[in-house]
N, C-alpha and C positions, 0 to 999 in steps of 0.2 A: 229576846231573840229577834224581835221585829223592829227594834229601834233603828232609825235611819242611820246610814253609814256616814262617816265624816265626809264632807264635800271635798271634791278634788276637781282639777281641771279635766273636763271630759274631752280628751283628745282621741282616745280609743275606747272601744268596748272590749273587755277582756273576758274570754270564755274558756272554761275548763270542762273536760269530760273525763270521768274516771269510773271504772268498774271497781267497786269496793271489796269484792270477794266476800260479801256478808261478814260473818264474824269468825271466819276460818283462820287457822294459824295462830300466831301469838298476837291476838287482836289488840290488847291494850298497847303493846309496843307499836304495832302497825298504825293504830289510831293516832299516836303521837307524831309519827312521821307524816301522815296525811295532813294533820293540822299544821305542821311546820311548812309543808309545801303550799298549803292554802294561804298561810300568812305571808310567805315569800312572794307568791304570784299575785295575791290580792285580786282574784277574779271578780268581775261584776256578775257573772252568771256561771253556775256550776250545774252540770248534769251528772247524777250518780246512777249507776246501775248496780243490781244485786244489793240493794239496801234493804234493811229490815225495820219493821215497825210492829210492836206488840203492846199488850196491856201495860207492861212495865219497862219497855225498852224501845225508844225511838232513836235509831242509830244515827240518822243525819242530824237531828236536833242536838243530840249529845255530842256528836263530832264537831258541830259548829257552835257549841256553847260559848257564850261570851263574844261571839262575832256578830256583826250587824247584818244578818241575812233573813230574808223572808223565805219560807220553805213550803213546798207542796210535795205530797207523796202520792203515788198510785200503786196499788197492789196488783201484781200479775197472778199470784197464787199464794196459798198458805206455804209456810216454810217447812220443808220436809223433815227438819230435825225437831220441830215442835211435837210433843207427844200427842197433841190434839189435831195434828195435821189430817184434814179430811175436807172434801168439798162442802162448803156451806157452814162450816164450824164457826161458832162465834168465839170471841176473845182468844183468837189464835195469832201467833206471830205471822206477819205477812212479808212477802218477798216481792220487791218491785223496783220502781224507778222513782227518783226524786229530783226536783229542780230547786236550787237556791239562788236567790237574787238579792243584790244590795238595794234594789228598788222594789216597790210593791208589786204583787202578782194578782192577776184577775183572770176572768174568763177561762177557768180551768176546765178541761175535759179529758176524759180517759177513753182510749180506743183499745178494745180487746183485739189482738192480732190473730190472724188465721193460725191454725195449729195442725198437727198430724194425728191427733186423737190418742197419743201415747201418754198423755198426762202432763207433758211440758207445756206451760202456758206463758205467753208474753203479752206485753201491753205497750202502748205509747202514751205518754203524759204530755199534754200541751197546755201552755199557759201564755198569757199576755204579760210582758214585762213593761211596767210603766216608767220607762226611762225619761229623763228630762230632755228638752230640746238642746241641740239640734237633732238628736236621735229620735226622740218620741217613742210611743208605744210600739212594741214589736213582739212577734210570736216566737216561742221556743218550744220545740218538741224533743223529748228525750225518750229513747227507746233501747231495747235489748232484744236481739233476734235469736232464733233457735241456734244451738251451738254445734250440733253434730255435723261432721264433714259432709255426709251424704244428704243433708237436709237443705240443699240449695233450692229445691223446688218450693218448699214452704217459705224460705226466706224471700224468694222472688215474690210470692203472694203478699208477704208481710211488707216489703218495701213499697209495693204498689199502693196499698191502702194507707201506709204511713205517709207517703209523699202526697197522696190525695188530701190528707188532713192538713199537711203543711201548706199546700197551695190554697186550700179553702180558707185558711186563717191569715194569709198574707194581706198586708194593707197596701192599697194602691198608692204608689209613689212614696212609700214609707221605707223605713229601715228594713233590710232583707230578713226574711224569716230564717231561723236556724233549725237544723235537724242534727242532733248530736247523740252519741251513744256507742254501744258495743254492738257491732253488726255481725260479728263472727264470720266475716267474709272478706276476702282479699280484693284489692283494687281491680284485678283482672276478672273477677267473677261477674256473672250476669247480673246479680242483684246490685252490685256497686256500679257497674257500667250503666245500669238503668238510672240510678240516682244522678249520675253525672252526665247524662245525655249522650252516652256512647252507644246505646242500643235500646230498642224498644222491648216491651214485654206485654203480651196479651193485647197487642194492637194499640198500646199506649206509649207515650214517651214524654219525658220531662228533662230538666237540666238544673241541677244545683252545683255549686262550686265546692270542690274538695279543698279544704284549707291547706292541707299538706301539699297537695299538688300545686296550689296557687302560690304558697309562700313558705314551704317547708325549709327549715334551716338545719342542715347537717345530717348526714347518714341516710338511712333508707326509710325512716319513719316507723320501724318495727315497734309494735305495742305488745305482742305476745312473744317473749324472748326466752330462749333456753339459758340465757345468762342469769335469769331470775330463778332462784332456787325453787320457788313455789310453782312456777310454770313448767320447769324442767321435769317435775314429777309426773306430768301427764304424757310425756313422750311424744309431744306434738312439735312440728317444725316451727321455726320463727316465721312470723307473718304480721302484716299490718291489718288490724281488724277493728280498730277504734277510730272514730272520725268526728270531725266538726265539718258539717256541710252548711253552706249559706246560699241564699238566693243572690241574684246579681245586684251589684251596688246601685244606688241612685245615680242619676246623671251628674250630680255635683260631687260624686266621689264618696259620699257617706255610705258606709257599709262595705267598702272595699277591704278585702283581706290583705293585711300588710305583714303579718308575721305568724308563723306556726312552728311549734317544736314539741318534741316528746318530753314529758315530765314525769315526776314520781317514778323515776327510773334508776335510783341509786339506793343501795343498802346502807344500813348503819348498824354496826355490831351484829352483822349477820341477818338482820331483819329488813325485809323489803316492804314498801307501803302496801302493795297488793300483788296478786298474781298477774295483773295487767299493768302496763304503763299507761299514763294518762296522755291526753292531747290538749295543748294550750294554744289558743289562737287570739290574735288581736284584729279588730275591724275598725276602720277609720270612722271617727265620730264627728269630725269637723269637715266642713266643705273644703274642697280644693280651691285654692285662690286663682289658679289658671287652668282652664280646661281646653282640650283640643277641639277643633271644629267637629260638629256632629254630622255624620253622614248617614242618612236614613237607609241607604242602600248597602251599607257595610255588612 
């Protein structure tokens, strides 16, 4: 699993985020579709949400079996379908986030996110990706926020602490840090407006770039769609709730978001890859040859 990937020209860093919907539905058939998408997209970094890991089942490592990825997993809670599901129980199936990378991972840390006290738990997993030059090491944080429509208040608290972690891990003059995952919030919401610098929360403000807004290709970017048979069962409206966010690029253009599209969004023989669609983005890895004049007052 941790063998180095075959070398390729590093023109872009390719990023994928996908909520796996744990093992629901026809999982073996879904697994094959997700593997096919990963093979086609060949992402350098993948963020998974709703991933499972237990004593006899490591979902992400099984999913990526035979592919050259390094993997880190972080548990948000025990999985409610495990018979031993209870706080503090050992040898239980865990539910959480994972990051896979074609390059080695280090400096792993896990942040437990604020919650409402109703038993729903979320976390943010952060790692350093040891990419080769001209990209160099950079930070990736993968998260999954509370899902209920009326839980905007807790999601606001969650994005504040998650973004604080992203900023704390960024490298001065380095490749921009990434924040990816299922935010269960639409672009117009306070929590996403906070992430993208469009409003403050609790006297704080930051600004990351939304890859879809910067370079989205085609359509509205919807990732929760009633066209998807699995999503339609929840009787929820179409919306864009899965994101790739990035810090601002370096002055030489490295880290600029150049492409973004919705993926994992097609069925095969009546099977969809997940109840969510994924988001795929590309960021410039090579310096621009010609740069505009720099204006400090801009």
